[in-house]
C-alpha positions as CSV (number, residue, x, y, z in Angstrom):
1,M,-36.3,-11.6,-42.6
2,N,-33.9,-9.2,-44.4
3,E,-31.0,-7.4,-42.9
4,K,-32.8,-4.0,-43.1
5,N,-35.4,-5.1,-40.5
6,Q,-32.8,-6.6,-38.1
7,Y,-31.1,-3.4,-37.0
8,R,-31.3,-2.9,-33.2
9,I,-30.2,0.3,-31.5
10,P,-27.7,-0.7,-28.8
11,A,-28.7,0.1,-25.2
12,Q,-25.7,2.5,-24.8
13,D,-27.1,4.6,-27.8
14,L,-30.6,4.9,-26.2
15,C,-31.0,6.9,-23.1
16,M,-33.7,8.7,-21.1
17,G,-33.7,12.4,-21.7
18,D,-36.5,13.4,-19.3
19,P,-37.7,11.1,-16.6
20,A,-41.1,12.6,-16.1
21,P,-43.6,10.6,-14.0
22,F,-46.1,10.6,-16.9
23,G,-44.6,10.3,-20.3
24,Q,-40.8,10.0,-20.4
25,R,-38.6,11.3,-23.2
26,W,-36.0,9.1,-24.7
27,E,-33.1,10.0,-27.0
28,A,-31.5,7.5,-29.5
29,R,-28.7,7.8,-32.0
30,V,-28.2,5.6,-35.0
31,P,-25.3,5.6,-37.6
32,L,-27.5,5.2,-40.6
33,P,-30.5,7.0,-42.2
34,L,-33.9,6.4,-40.6
35,S,-35.2,5.0,-43.9
36,E,-32.7,2.2,-43.7
37,I,-33.7,1.0,-40.2
38,G,-36.9,-0.7,-41.4
39,D,-38.8,-1.8,-38.2
40,L,-38.2,1.0,-35.7
41,A,-40.2,-0.7,-33.0
42,R,-37.9,-3.7,-33.2
43,A,-34.8,-1.3,-33.3
44,L,-35.9,0.3,-30.0
45,H,-36.3,-3.1,-28.2
46,S,-33.1,-2.9,-26.2
47,R,-34.9,-0.8,-23.5
48,Y,-38.2,-2.5,-23.8
49,S,-38.7,-3.1,-20.1
50,E,-38.3,0.7,-19.3
51,Y,-40.8,2.1,-21.8
52,R,-44.3,3.1,-21.0
53,P,-47.2,4.0,-23.4
54,G,-47.0,7.7,-24.1
55,D,-43.2,8.0,-24.0
56,L,-41.6,10.1,-26.7
57,V,-38.5,8.8,-28.5
58,N,-36.3,11.3,-30.5
59,I,-34.1,9.4,-33.0
60,C,-31.1,11.2,-34.4
61,S,-29.4,9.7,-37.5
62,F,-25.7,10.4,-37.9
63,D,-23.4,9.9,-40.9
64,S,-21.1,7.4,-39.1
65,L,-20.1,5.8,-35.8
66,R,-18.0,8.9,-35.1
67,W,-21.3,10.9,-34.4
68,N,-19.8,14.0,-36.0
69,H,-22.6,15.1,-38.4
70,L,-26.3,14.9,-37.7
71,Q,-28.1,13.8,-40.9
72,E,-31.8,13.7,-39.8
73,M,-34.0,13.4,-36.8
74,A,-37.6,12.4,-36.0
75,T,-39.8,12.0,-33.0
76,F,-41.9,8.9,-32.3
77,R,-44.5,8.1,-29.6
78,I,-44.8,4.7,-28.0
79,V,-48.5,3.8,-28.2
80,S,-48.6,0.4,-26.7
81,I,-46.4,-2.3,-25.2
82,D,-48.0,-5.7,-25.6
83,H,-46.7,-9.3,-25.7
84,N,-43.0,-8.2,-25.9
85,A,-43.7,-5.9,-28.8
86,L,-43.8,-2.1,-29.2
87,A,-46.3,-0.1,-31.2
88,I,-45.0,3.3,-32.2
89,V,-46.2,6.2,-34.3
90,Q,-44.2,9.0,-35.9
91,I,-45.0,12.5,-34.6
92,G,-44.3,15.2,-37.2
93,E,-41.9,15.0,-40.1
94,I,-38.4,13.7,-40.5
95,V,-36.1,16.8,-40.3
96,V,-33.2,16.5,-42.7
97,V,-30.0,18.4,-41.6
98,P,-27.9,19.6,-44.6
99,K,-24.2,19.2,-44.6
100,P,-22.4,22.4,-43.7
101,A,-21.4,24.6,-46.6
102,P,-17.8,25.6,-46.8
103,V,-17.1,29.2,-45.9
104,V,-15.2,31.2,-48.5
105,V,-12.4,33.1,-46.7
106,N,-11.3,36.4,-48.2
107,P,-7.6,35.9,-48.7
108,E,-7.0,39.7,-48.9
109,M,-6.4,41.2,-45.6
110,P,-7.1,45.0,-45.3
111,D,-4.1,47.2,-44.7
112,L,-3.9,47.4,-40.9
113,K,-1.9,50.2,-39.2
114,I,-1.1,51.2,-35.7
115,V,-2.1,54.7,-34.7
116,P,-0.8,56.1,-31.3
117,L,-3.4,58.1,-29.5
118,N,-3.3,59.4,-25.8
119,N,-0.8,56.7,-24.5
120,T,-2.7,54.0,-26.3
121,F,-2.3,52.3,-29.7
122,E,-5.3,51.8,-32.0
123,V,-5.3,49.2,-34.8
124,R,-7.2,50.7,-37.8
125,D,-8.1,49.3,-41.2
126,G,-7.5,51.0,-44.5
127,Q,-10.7,53.0,-44.1
128,G,-9.8,54.4,-40.7
129,N,-12.2,52.1,-38.7
130,V,-10.8,51.2,-35.3
131,I,-10.4,47.4,-35.0
132,D,-9.0,47.3,-31.4
133,L,-7.2,49.4,-28.8
134,F,-4.1,48.4,-26.9
135,V,-2.0,49.9,-24.1
136,E,1.4,48.9,-25.6
137,R,2.6,48.9,-29.2
138,K,3.9,45.4,-28.9
139,Q,0.3,44.1,-28.1
140,A,-1.0,45.8,-31.2
141,E,1.8,44.2,-33.3
142,V,1.0,40.7,-31.9
143,F,-2.7,41.3,-32.6
144,I,-2.0,42.2,-36.3
145,D,0.3,39.2,-36.7
146,G,-2.5,37.0,-35.3
147,L,-5.0,38.4,-37.8
148,V,-2.7,37.8,-40.7
149,K,-2.1,34.2,-39.7
150,A,-5.8,33.6,-39.1
151,A,-6.6,34.9,-42.6
152,K,-4.3,32.3,-44.2
153,V,-6.0,29.4,-42.3
154,P,-9.4,28.4,-43.8
155,A,-12.3,29.0,-41.4
156,K,-14.5,26.3,-40.0
157,P,-17.7,25.6,-42.1
158,V,-20.9,27.3,-41.0
159,A,-24.1,25.2,-40.9
160,S,-26.8,26.2,-43.2
161,A,-30.5,26.2,-42.4
162,G,-32.1,22.8,-42.0
163,K,-35.2,21.6,-43.9
164,T,-37.7,18.8,-43.5
165,K,-38.3,16.3,-46.2
166,S,-41.3,18.3,-47.3
167,G,-39.0,21.4,-47.8
168,A,-40.1,23.4,-44.8
169,L,-37.4,25.4,-43.1
170,V,-36.5,24.5,-39.5
């Protein structure tokens, strides 16, 4: 037996997501791609005594044991539990989640100015659009300083649309 077929999902990484009386839903996380697991029925064996035929198991594949980035996910149904062995079938496709694309931050801040108006202070951009309104001038100055500092720090990446292995958008 090769190492590929020997992977077992630890019990702490496999939990019940919905304890319905007929057909429970389980959630599992693994630190490797689903294609590298080999025998998924054997991998799910740590909770064998708690499964029932008809239960759904959602398996989420992460890039590492830090569980920071979801790589792919798939749903399986337990069809039978016989002689200390599980029989499972895959429901639908394996959904592949792309890595987040880095966001390009515009380093050029628009010229912001403070305009006093009826005992308030408006912060406006170079085109005259009102960005925010403050009661005190000092508040407006702190706000502008915060925007300038935020423009110098790169923004967090935004996730792009996910696709299944067949190319369909999620």
